[in-house]
C-alpha positions, 0 to 999 in steps of 0.5 A: 077138213079142219086145216082147210077151214083154218086156211079159209078163216085166215083168208076171210079175216084178211078180206074183212079187214080190207072191206072195213078199211075201205068203208071207213076211209072213203071220206078223203084220200090218205097220204100213206107216208108218201111211199108211192112217190119214192123210188126206193122205200123200206118196210117190215112184215109178219107171216103166218105159214101153213106148210107141209111136204110133198114126196115121192116114195121109193118103189120098195117102200111097202117092202120096208113095212110101212102102210102109209106116209103122210105130211099134215099141214103145220102152223109156223111163223115168220118175220121179215124186212122189205126193200121196194123199188118203183119201176113204173106207177103200176110195177114194183120190184121187191126184195123181201128177206125173212126168217121163218121158223118151220116144224113140219111132220112126216108120219110113217104109219104112227111114227112121227118125224118132225123136220125142224128148219129155221130158214132165211128166205130171200124172195125177189118179186115183181108186184103188179098194182092196179090204179089206186081207188081212194085208200086202196089198191089191189095187186098181184105178186110173183117171182122166185126165192132162195132159202137157207137153213141156219139151224146149227148142225148139232141139232140134227142126227143123221141116224134118227132124223130125216135130213134135208138140204141146207138150201133150196129154190122156190117159186111163189105167187100171190094176191093182196091189197094196199091200204093207205093210212096217214103215215104208212101203208099196210098190205095184207097178202096171201101167197103160195110157195113151192120148192123146186128140186129134191129137198131130201139130203140122201147122202150115205152117212145119213142112215135113217134117211136112206132107210126111209120110204122117201125118195124125193121131198118137196116143201109147199106152203100157204102164207098169210102176211101183213106188210107195213111200208 
């Protein structure tokens, strides 16, 4: 319940920011640096990431002496760049490379295992925009991404750590709105990301991973972002 309250609070803050900006900027239409008129423009972003793991358990997991397996939501951060190509007045193609610092726990009873990842994510997304109303417009975004863990191998020990694959694919969808200022555009956005395929690296040399109750592992995250263009 506490985690859900924190997520709801983040969403509320974003919505209040949008409402405040809309009320404060009704007097005249701002230029936004002219980004909507450019065929290609660039920007940067900051991300708050609430993430956990979903998993499938082995049929024999109870025989291994475990009573419960959980993965609580964790708080993570990221930052990134973006390249935006204008396709039509209401449709853009966006490439958003970012770096995410992830520390997500998997708990076997009272035994906590933290999976550390420093991921470079490369999402390729379509952005469907509404018509602009004064200094705001809403949008939907969706697409896929590939991510690579760039943490050094020496950080992990296959005898004691839950090992994950270096790379994975994911699909993502979200909602946001553009707020226009005189020389730039700011976009608060809320997005869901779900990995595809098994993230668990269960090669035989990883003693602990093979002896754990986990059969398959999937990452999911709820991301609150600010984009500046």
